[in-house]
N, C-alpha and C positions, 0 to 999 in steps of 0.2 A: 746485751751484745750490741755493739755499735753497728751503724749502717755499713761501715766499711768492711767489718768482719762478716756481716750477713752476705754482702756482695761477694766477698772472697770465697766463703763456703758454698754459695750458690754456683759460682764459676767452677769450683772444684768438683761439685756434684755433677754439673752438666758435662764437664770434661770426662769424668769417670764413666758416665752413661754412654757418651758418644765415642769414646776411644776405640772400642773394638769394631765399630762401624766405619770410622774414619780410616782405620788401619787394619782391615780385615786379615791381611797376611801376617800381622804381628799379634793376633789375638792370643795365641798360646804364650808368647813372651810376655804379653801384658798380664795374663793370668799369673804367670810366674812372678812378675813384679809384685803383685799383691801378696803372694805367699811370702816373698822376701820381706815385705813390710811387716807382716805378722811375726816372722822370725826375729827381726830386729827389735820390735816393740816388746816382745815377750822376754828376750834376753835382757833388755834394759830394766825390767822390773827388779831383777836381782843385781845385775852388773852396774846399773846406773843409779837407780833410786835407792837401793839398799847397800851398794858398795861391795857386793859379793861376786867375784868373778867366777862364773860357772862355765865349765867346758863340757858339761854333761846334759845340757838341754836337748841335744840331739837325741837322747834316749827317748824322750816323750814324743818327739817327731816320729821316730821309728815305731814306737809302740802303737801310736794312733794309726799308722799306716797298716800294720799287720792286724790290729784289732778290727779295723774296718774291713779288710780283705777277708778275714775269717768269717765274719758275720755275713758279709754280702754273699759269699759262696755257700756257707754252711746253712743258710735258710732254705736252700733248694737242692743242694748236692752234698755228697760226702767230700769234705775238704781233702782228705788224704787221696781219694781217687782223682780229684780235680788237679791236684799238684803233681800227681804221678805223670811222668813224661808220656806214658802210653795212653793216658785217659783224658788229659786236659783238652785235646782237640775235639773230642766227641761230646763233651758236656757243654751245652749252650744255655742261653737265657733268653726268655721272651722279653719284650720291652717292659711289660708290667713287672716281671721278676727283677729286671735290672734296676728299675727305679725304686721298687720296694726294698731291695737289698741295699742300694746306695743310701736310702734314708735311714735304714737300720744301722748301717755301718757308720754313718755320720753321727748317730746317737751313741754308738758303742765306743768310738774312738776317744772322745774327750773323757768319758767315764773311766776307761782303762788307763789313760795317761794320768788322770788326776789321782786315781788310787795308787798308781806307782809312785807318784810324787809324794803322797802322804806317807807311804811305807818307807821309801828310801830317805825322805827328809827326816823322819824320826830317827833314822840310823846315823846320818852323817851331818846334819845341820847343826850339831853341837861343835863341829870343827870350824876353824877360822883360818883366814888367810890362805897361804899356799897349800895347806893340808886339805882344805875344802876343795880347792881347785883341782888338785891331783886326784882326790877321791871321785869327783864328778867326771873327770877325764876317764878314769877306770870304768865307770858305769857305762859310758858310751861305747867303749871298746868291748866290754863284756856283752852288751846288748847285741852288737853285730856278730860276735862269735857264737853266741847262743842261737841266734836266728839261723846262722849258716850251718849249724849242726843239727837243727830241728827239721827232720825230714817231713813232718806233718805239713809244714808251710813251704815245702820245696827246697829246703836246705840252701846250699850255696848256689843252686841253679836259679833261685828266685821264685817269685809268685807272680804268675801272669794274671792280670786283672781281667774281669769280664769286659767284653767289647761293648762300647757305647752303641746303642741301637739308633743310629742316625748318621747323617753325612758329617764329614770332617769339619766343615764350617760351622754346622750347628753344634757339634761337640765342643769346638773351641769357645763359642759364645756361652754355652751352658756352663763350662767350668770357669770361664772368666767371671760370670755372674756369681758363682759360688765363692771364688777366691776374693773378689772385690767386696762381697757382703761380709766375708770373714774379716778382711783387713779393716773395714769401716767399723764393724762391731767390736773388734779388738781395741781399736783406738778409742772408741766411745766408752767402752767398759773401763779401760785403764784410766782414762781421764777422769771418769766419775770416781773411781777408787782413790786416785791420788788426791782428789779434792776433799776426801774424808779423813777421819782419824787414822785410817789404814796407811794413807800416804805419809802422814806425819810420823807414824811409827817406823816406816821404812827409812825415812830420812834421819830419824834419831839414831837408828842402828848404824847407818852410814857415817854419821858424824862422830859418834862415840858410843859404841855398843856397851862398854862397861858402865858408863854413867847412866845410859838408858835402863840397863838392867837394875842398877842400884836404886833408881827412882821407881821401880816396880813394874817396868814394861816386861811382859813375858816374851822375851826376844826369840826364843826357840820356836814358840807357837806362831809368832808373826812371820818368821822365816819360812816355816813349813807352809803357812797359808799363802805366802807370796809365790813359793815354788809351785804350789798346787794351781794357783791362778794361771801362771805361765804355762803349766802342763796342759791345762784345759784347752787353751787356744792352740798350743802346739800340736795336740792330738788331732784337732780338727784340720789344721794345716797339713798334717801328715796324711790324713784320709783323703783330702782333696788332691794333694800332689800325687799320691799313689795311683789314683784313678786317671789323673791327667797324664802321668808318665807312661802308664800301661804296664810296666814291669817293676816289681819291687825286688831289688837285689839287696841282700842284707848289709854288705860292707860298703858298697859304692853308692847306695841310694838311701836306704832306710836309716842306717846308723853311720852315715859318712861324716865322721868328725873332721876329716881333712878338707871337706868342701863346705857343706851347710853348717857344720859345727863351728868352723872358723869364720865363715862369712857372716853369720849373725852377730858375732862379736865385732868384726870389722865395720859392719854397717852402722851399728850403734855408735862406735867410737868416731867414725868418719863424720856422721851428722852432728854428734854432740850428745854423749851419754848423760843421763840424768835430766834430760829435757823431754817434753812431750813430742815436739815436732822433729827433734834431732834424728831419731832412728828412721823416721819416714824419709827425711831428706837424704840421709845416708844410704838407705835402701835404693832410692831412685837413682842417685849418682852412681853407686856401686854397680847396680844391675845393668844400667845403660852402658857403662864403661866396659863391664865384662862381656856383654853381648857384642860390642864393637870389636873387642879383642878377638872374640871367637869368629867374627865375620871377616875381619881384615888382616889378622895376624895368625892365621891358621898355621899350626906347627910351632909358633912362638907365643901362643896365647898364655900359657902357664908362666913363662918367663916374664911377660908383660904384667901378669897379675901379681907375681912376686914383687916386681918393681913398684907396682901400685901400693902394695901393702907397706913397703918401706917408706914410700912418700907419705902415706897416711900417718904413720907413726912419727916421722921426722917433722913434717910441716903442719900437721893438723892434730897436735896432741889434745887440744880442747875441742876438736870437731869443727865443722863448718859453721854452726851457729855460735859456738864459743869464740871462734876467730872473728865472726861478724860482730859479735858483741864488743870485743876488744877494739876492733878497727872503727866501727861506727856505733859507739855506745848510745847516742841520742836516738838512733833508729831501732836498735835491736835489744837494748838492755831490758826494758820493761817486758817486752814480749817473751824473751827467753826465760826470765825469772818467773814470770807468771805461769808459763808452761810447766816449769819445774815444780 
């Protein structure tokens, strides 16, 4: 690695560590930014690297959220009694119980999401094109409806997470550290995978799946593995976000295809899908813009967000990095292609 890249990575690491201390009032929003980075990176595994547009990745986000919640509470209390409106207020957690439960929940979330990806992948990853996209969209909707009807986890009323045993500022820093660690680990793991035969297999499916299959590539197994990798990190992201948000609502939070499900697609496209840094850039630009809309255009924020979506599709079809490569090829071409 060149000295310039070492310096860049060092500066980014220093900024990551210092950000919540430089902007303590924005620590929660910064933690959300890292979750958004994870969402964009994991969607790009299928949508960018493999060319399969999935609208069901939100399913694994929600499964991770609920799996973590059930384990966190179930280790020390009866979950049904906890989610009952009459009993949730009387069941508390000591600091030791909270941290032990959270650790167990963070372990259970990616396992549950990965198992779901392996099971559903075996069923629908034989589909291609719009048929696959529609099937995944149905999975996300079904997940929300199932959770809303399941009284054990609170049904449509939602699942109130255990209260963090500390001050609000400490809570924000704690979850920022978890979210940032997840975002960095996701980037590093995917970069390592894309540099191996696995990455070449994904790109071969994207370029011509029939030819790849004719040459002996087990395309269905590769697609299932790719979805499972995405689900692993999405499950962790769901577990962290569920605790950060405090309330898991089935349709509007855990399995919200209209928000997180769409945003992860937009962020990858905005930054430049099929590249390593594109989803990261897209997540940063999108999240900052969205927060500005919610701050200064209250009441019109969804209209402004809709306009932003149209602008992304019309003016950035190749994404920010793709546009930069076309506009300044001498500066960006090698870097973008190397990342891809």
